C-alpha positions in Angstrom: -5.3 -2.8 -7.4 -5.2 0.5 -5.5 -6.7 4.0 -5.8 -4.9 6.8 -4.1 -6.1 9.7 -2.0 -6.1 12.8 -4.1 -5.0 14.9 -1.1 -2.1 12.9 0.5 -1.5 10.0 -1.9 -2.2 7.2 0.5 -3.0 3.9 -1.4 -6.3 2.1 -0.7 -7.3 -1.2 -2.2 -10.6 -1.1 -4.2 -12.2 -3.8 -1.9 -11.3 -1.8 1.2 -12.8 1.4 -0.3 -16.0 -0.4 -1.3 -16.6 -2.7 1.7 -14.6 -1.5 4.7 -14.8 2.3 4.7 -17.8 3.9 6.3 -20.2 5.8 4.0 -18.8 9.2 5.1 -15.2 8.0 4.5 -16.1 6.6 1.1 -17.8 9.8 0.0 -14.9 12.0 1.1 -12.4 9.7 -0.6 -14.3 9.5 -3.9 -14.9 13.3 -3.9 -11.2 13.9 -3.4 -11.6 15.7 -0.1 -9.6 13.4 2.2 -9.0 9.8 3.3 -9.0 8.3 6.8 -5.3 9.1 7.0 -5.4 12.8 6.3 -8.8 13.8 7.6 -8.4 17.0 9.7 -4.6 17.0 9.1 -2.6 19.5 7.1 -0.9 18.2 4.0 2.3 20.2 3.3 3.0 18.9 -0.2 0.9 16.6 -2.5 2.9 13.7 -3.8 2.9 13.1 -7.6 0.6 10.1 -7.3 -2.0 12.2 -5.6 -1.9 14.7 -8.5 -1.9 11.9 -11.0 -5.0 10.4 -9.3 -6.8 13.7 -9.6 -6.1 13.7 -13.4 -7.1 10.1 -13.8 -10.4 10.7 -11.9 -11.1 13.6 -14.2 -10.4 11.5 -17.3 -12.3 8.3 -16.3 -15.0 9.6 -14.0 -16.6 6.7 -12.0 -14.7 3.8 -13.7 -12.8 2.7 -10.6 -11.3 -0.4 -12.3 -10.0 1.7 -15.1 -8.5 4.2 -12.6 -6.8 1.5 -10.6 -5.3 0.0 -13.8 -4.1 3.4 -15.0 -2.6 4.2 -11.6 -0.9 0.8 -11.6 0.7 1.7 -14.9 1.8 5.0 -13.5 3.4 3.3 -10.5 5.2 0.8 -12.8 6.9 3.7 -14.6 8.1 5.0 -11.3 6.7 8.4 -11.8 
C-alpha cells in the first residue's frame, strides 16, 4: 500500500518510506514538505491525491497503515 507526497502526489510504498529513504527524506516526506521527486522543484498544480493525502494525514496523524488503506480506497473510487 502506498502513501502519497502531499506536495506532488508521487506514490511511495510504506516499506520504501520506512526502510529505503534516508532520514532527511523520510522527515521531509512525513512533514509534507517534499519527496525525493519534487525536492527543490516547483510544483505547478497539486493533484487531487496530494490534497487528499494532506486531509488523511490531518485525520489519522501517525497511523501510516490507516492512511495507506484510506488512500487505497480513495484511488479505488477514481477520485
